[in-house]
C-alpha positions in Angstrom: 3.1 3.8 -19.9 3.0 4.3 -16.5 6.3 4.3 -14.8 7.1 1.7 -11.7 6.6 4.8 -9.4 3.2 5.6 -10.7 2.0 2.3 -10.6 3.2 1.8 -6.9 1.6 4.6 -6.0 -1.7 4.3 -7.7 -2.4 0.9 -6.0 -1.7 2.6 -3.1 -4.0 5.1 -3.6 -6.6 2.8 -4.5 -6.5 0.9 -1.7 -6.2 4.1 0.8 -9.3 5.5 -0.6 -11.3 2.4 0.1 -10.9 3.1 3.6 -14.4 4.5 3.9 -16.0 1.8 2.0 -14.0 -0.8 4.1 -10.0 -2.2 3.7 -7.7 -3.8 5.8 -4.7 -4.9 6.0 -3.0 -8.2 7.1 1.1 -8.0 7.7 0.9 -12.1 6.9 4.6 -12.7 7.1 6.1 -14.7 9.8 7.7 -13.2 12.9 11.0 -13.6 11.9 10.8 -11.6 8.6 13.2 -8.6 8.4 10.5 -6.1 7.8 7.0 -5.7 9.7 4.3 -3.2 9.2 3.6 -1.9 12.3 0.7 0.5 11.5 -1.2 2.4 8.4 -2.5 5.4 9.1 -4.7 8.2 6.7 -5.2 11.9 6.9 -8.2 12.7 6.3 -9.6 10.0 7.7 -11.8 8.9 5.7 -10.2 9.7 2.5 -11.9 12.3 0.2 -11.9 11.3 -3.6 -10.3 14.3 -5.9 -8.1 15.3 -2.7 -4.8 14.6 -1.4 -4.1 11.9 0.8 -1.5 11.4 3.3 -0.3 8.1 4.5 2.1 7.2 7.1 3.4 3.8 7.2 5.1 2.5 10.8 7.5 -0.5 10.4 10.2 -2.1 11.7 13.6 -3.4 10.3 15.4 -6.4 12.0 17.7 -7.7 9.3 19.9 -5.0 7.0 17.9 -4.6 3.7 20.6 -4.6 1.3 20.6 -3.0 -2.5 19.0 -4.7 -4.8 16.2 -5.9 -2.6 12.6 -6.6 -4.6 8.9 -6.6 -4.0 6.7 -8.3 -5.8 3.2 -6.6 -6.1 0.1 -8.2 -7.6 -3.7 -6.5 -8.0 -6.3 -8.7 -8.2 -10.2 -8.1 -9.4 -11.7 -11.1 -8.3 -9.6 -14.0 -10.4 -8.4 -11.5 -13.0 -4.8 -10.2 -12.3 -5.0 -6.1 -13.2 -1.6 -5.6 -12.0 1.9 -8.3 -11.6 4.8 -6.0 -10.9 8.2 -6.2 -9.1 10.1 -3.5 -8.0 13.2 -2.8 -6.8 13.0 -1.6 -3.1 15.8 0.8 -3.0 15.7 2.1 -6.6 11.6 3.1 -5.5 12.6 5.1 -2.4 14.9 6.9 -4.0 12.8 8.0 -6.8 10.3 8.5 -3.8 12.8 10.7 -2.0 12.5 8.4 1.0 13.7 9.4 4.6 15.8 6.1 3.9 18.7 5.1 2.1 20.1 1.5 1.1 21.5 -0.2 2.8 18.6 -0.1 5.4 19.8 -0.4 8.6 17.9 -2.2 11.2 15.0 -0.1 13.4 12.4 1.6 13.5 11.0 3.7 10.7 8.0 6.2 9.5 7.5 6.8 6.0 4.9 9.8 4.9 3.6 9.7 1.6 1.3 12.3 -0.1 -1.0 11.1 -2.8 -3.5 12.2 -5.1 -7.0 10.3 -4.8 -8.9 9.7 -8.5 -12.1 11.4 -8.3 -13.5 8.4 -9.5 -12.5 4.8 -8.1 -14.1 1.7 -9.9 -17.2 -0.1 -7.4 -15.3 -3.6 -7.1 -13.6 -5.8 -4.5 -9.8 -5.7 -4.8 -7.4 -7.8 -3.4 -3.5 -6.4 -3.6 -0.4 -8.5 -2.2 2.8 -7.6 -2.0 5.8 -10.1 -1.0 9.2 -9.2 -1.2 11.8 -11.7 -2.4 13.0 -13.8 -0.2 10.4 -13.7 2.6 11.5 -10.5 3.6 8.2 -9.1 4.0 3.9 -10.4 3.3 1.3 -7.9 3.3 -2.4 -8.7 2.4 -4.7 -5.6 1.2 -8.5 -6.4 0.9 -10.4 -3.5 -0.3 -13.9 -3.2 -1.1 -15.0 -0.6 -3.4 -18.8 -1.6 -3.9 -20.2 1.0 -0.9 -19.7 4.4 -1.3 -19.5 6.2 2.3 -22.6 8.2 1.6 -24.1 4.5 2.0 -23.5 4.7 5.8 -26.2 7.7 6.4 -28.7 6.4 4.2 -31.5 4.5 5.5 -32.6 1.5 4.1 -36.0 2.2 4.0 
């Protein structure tokens, strides 16, 4: 059985590998939500299957995030839900040795996390939805694993 941290970082690795094939994220929340994602950066860019990938997330917290805050993650392949889990944000941050502890005070934060990318990623289109309970976060990730990075350089003729 996978731990919650493993599942959380597995979906992170999957969506981040897709950058070479096409991925985007949308901060779908309102301007008044207490957690805003400013940017997500990758190194190396593009990611390389079978290698470590460093992910840098820059975010801004506008209201204190208290102990017990939760986020729901849904991973879909078409209409099929592959994963639907609710995570305790503070517990996951502690388990991942994040550079903050709860309660999280307002201000800018940068979190860097390294994940090992699997050598094989399914060729499919995924939608990953992250929702903070109480409208604290709304993040949608759209990933296209249908094309490989190598196909960019292949002549269609």
